[in-house]
C-alpha positions in Angstrom: 64.5 -14.6 17.3 63.2 -14.9 13.6 65.9 -18.0 13.6 65.2 -19.4 16.3 61.5 -19.8 15.5 62.4 -20.8 12.0 64.3 -23.9 14.1 61.4 -24.6 16.6 59.1 -24.8 13.4 61.8 -27.4 11.8 62.1 -29.4 14.5 57.9 -29.2 15.6 57.5 -30.4 11.6 59.5 -33.7 12.0 57.1 -35.0 14.3 54.2 -33.1 12.8 54.3 -32.4 9.1 51.4 -30.2 7.6 50.1 -31.8 5.1 49.0 -30.7 1.8 45.1 -30.7 1.8 44.4 -32.2 -1.7 46.8 -35.2 -2.0 47.8 -35.6 1.8 51.6 -35.2 1.0 53.7 -33.7 3.4 54.0 -29.6 2.8 57.7 -28.4 1.9 58.7 -25.2 3.6 57.2 -22.2 2.6 54.0 -24.1 1.4 50.9 -22.8 3.0 47.8 -25.8 3.0 48.0 -27.0 -0.5 51.3 -27.8 -2.1 52.5 -26.6 -5.3 52.3 -29.6 -7.7 48.2 -29.4 -6.1 48.1 -26.0 -7.4 49.5 -26.0 -10.5 47.8 -29.2 -11.4 44.1 -28.8 -10.1 41.6 -29.1 -12.6 40.9 -25.4 -13.2 37.5 -24.0 -15.1 38.8 -20.5 -16.4 34.8 -19.6 -15.7 36.0 -16.3 -15.3 37.0 -15.8 -18.9 33.6 -16.9 -20.7 31.0 -15.0 -19.9 28.3 -18.2 -20.9 30.2 -21.4 -18.8 28.6 -23.7 -17.7 27.9 -22.4 -14.3 25.8 -19.7 -16.3 24.1 -21.9 -18.5 22.8 -23.8 -15.8 21.5 -20.7 -13.6 20.3 -19.6 -17.1 16.7 -18.0 -16.4 15.9 -18.8 -13.2 16.8 -15.8 -11.5 19.1 -13.2 -12.6 22.6 -12.8 -12.2 25.9 -10.2 -13.4 28.1 -13.1 -13.7 28.6 -16.7 -12.4 31.0 -19.3 -12.4 33.7 -21.9 -10.3 37.0 -21.9 -9.9 37.6 -26.2 -10.0 36.1 -29.1 -11.0 34.8 -31.3 -8.3 34.9 -34.9 -9.7 34.5 -38.6 -8.1 37.8 -39.5 -6.7 40.2 -36.3 -8.0 42.2 -34.0 -5.7 39.2 -31.6 -5.5 37.0 -34.1 -3.8 39.8 -35.0 -1.3 40.0 -31.1 -0.5 36.4 -30.4 0.1 35.9 -33.2 2.3 39.1 -31.8 4.1 37.6 -28.3 4.3 34.1 -29.6 5.3 34.3 -32.8 7.4 37.9 -33.0 9.0 38.5 -29.8 10.4 40.5 -28.3 7.9 39.3 -24.5 7.2 42.4 -22.8 6.1 41.5 -25.0 3.4 38.6 -22.5 2.3 40.5 -19.5 2.5 43.5 -20.6 0.4 41.6 -21.8 -2.2 39.3 -18.4 -2.0 42.4 -16.4 -2.2 44.1 -18.6 -4.7 40.4 -17.6 -6.5 40.2 -14.4 -5.9 44.1 -13.7 -7.4 42.2 -15.2 -10.4 39.5 -13.0 -10.6 41.9 -9.5 -10.6 43.9 -10.9 -13.3 40.3 -10.9 -15.2 39.7 -8.2 -17.4 36.2 -9.8 -18.7 35.2 -9.6 -14.5 33.1 -7.0 -12.6 34.8 -6.7 -8.8 31.7 -6.7 -6.5 30.8 -4.4 -3.7 30.9 -6.9 -0.9 31.0 -11.2 -0.6 28.1 -12.8 1.2 28.9 -16.2 2.2 25.9 -19.0 2.0 24.8 -19.5 5.4 24.2 -22.6 7.1 21.6 -22.8 9.9 23.0 -21.9 13.1 22.8 -25.3 14.7 24.4 -27.3 11.6 27.2 -24.1 12.1 27.7 -25.2 15.9 28.1 -28.6 15.2 30.4 -28.0 12.4 32.3 -24.5 14.2 32.5 -23.3 11.4 30.8 -22.3 8.2 33.1 -23.6 4.8 31.8 -21.1 2.7 32.7 -18.3 5.1 36.0 -19.0 4.9 36.6 -19.5 1.5 34.8 -16.1 1.3 37.6 -14.6 3.7 40.1 -16.0 1.3 38.4 -13.9 -1.6 38.3 -11.2 0.3 41.7 -11.0 0.8 42.7 -11.3 -2.6 39.7 -8.9 -3.8 40.5 -6.2 -1.1 36.2 -6.1 -0.4 34.2 -6.5 2.3 32.5 -9.8 3.9 29.3 -9.4 4.8 28.3 -12.4 6.9 25.5 -12.1 9.4 23.4 -10.6 7.3 21.1 -13.0 5.4 20.4 -15.7 7.3 19.3 -19.3 7.2 16.3 -19.4 8.7 15.5 -23.3 8.7 17.1 -26.3 8.8 15.8 -27.9 5.6 16.4 -31.6 5.8 18.7 -33.8 3.2 19.1 -32.5 -0.5 20.5 -35.7 -1.6 18.9 -37.6 -4.5 16.0 -34.8 -4.9 15.6 -33.2 -7.7 16.0 -29.6 -8.7 12.9 -28.5 -8.4 12.5 -30.6 -5.4 15.6 -28.7 -3.8 14.3 -25.5 -4.7 10.9 -26.8 -3.1 12.6 -27.2 -0.2 14.5 -24.5 0.5 12.0 -21.9 -0.6 11.5 -18.7 2.7 14.7 -20.9 3.9 16.6 -17.7 4.2 16.2 -14.0 5.1 17.6 -10.7 5.3 18.1 -9.3 8.7 18.8 -5.6 7.1 17.9 -5.0 4.0 19.4 -1.2 3.9 23.3 -2.3 4.4 22.8 -4.1 1.2 20.3 -2.0 -1.0 22.3 -0.6 -4.2 25.2 -3.4 -3.9 26.7 -5.1 -6.6 27.1 -8.9 -3.9 29.2 -11.7 -4.7 27.3 -14.7 -3.4 29.6 -17.2 -2.5 29.2 -21.1 -2.1 31.6 -24.4 -1.6 30.3 -26.8 -4.3 27.6 -26.2 -7.1 25.1 -29.1 -8.0 21.7 -28.4 -9.4 21.8 -24.5 -8.2 19.2 -24.7 -5.7 20.8 -23.1 -2.6 22.1 -20.1 -4.6 18.9 -19.6 -6.7 17.0 -19.1 -3.1 19.8 -16.9 -2.0 19.3 -14.8 -4.8 16.1 -14.7 -5.2 15.6 -13.5 -1.5 18.4 -11.2 -1.9 16.8 -9.4 -5.7 13.5 -8.6 -3.5 16.1 -5.7 -2.3 16.3 -2.7 -4.1 19.0 -2.2 -6.7 21.1 -5.1 -5.5 22.9 -6.7 -8.5 24.0 -10.8 -7.9 27.1 -12.6 -9.1 27.8 -15.9 -8.1 30.9 -17.7 -7.0 31.7 -21.2 -6.0 34.8 -23.1 -5.6 34.0 -26.1 -7.0 31.6 -27.1 -9.8 30.3 -30.7 -9.9 30.1 -31.7 -13.3 
């Protein structure tokens, strides 16, 4: 039966080949979502090995956090930009889960990194999520959770406002735009926990600041930050 399935998969692959989400080339057998070459050559930040990394510095003084970092660098025209476009706009949520798993595997190997109790993806407004059909941060969180072996809490941090576009706004203007845009539905679920707040890309950090500010109102909650990409 397994041999028959293998032959069928090979036959289907001749006409509908799976493409790498980063470079767009055909995937080889046993490659998953992202080809081996792209995985090897992605621009990794190694933030998990450096507590004073660029993400942490960007967030210093804005809210209290345990650790912060990103997995890869996002630059105009690089493979990460193509991958993020596939994830957010071309209906390839599996790219988020795969990258999340790779990121989680790196974090598990780091002696400088403390594993949190649970993962919270940055929520989309329900109207935007309905239009896209999924939240890319939830897919990244799912991959991280698989590697870290901790749960994802998806529906407790809620986005109450469908804020206007953040494009071309300053950091302060973005934060003002997001004030009171998030709400914790059941504080008791999170009290006393160290949570990992997950988003796809960090630019100004305004969204992460607004979410963290709300989470830190809860009793004995600690927050760490993990984003898939850092726009440097």
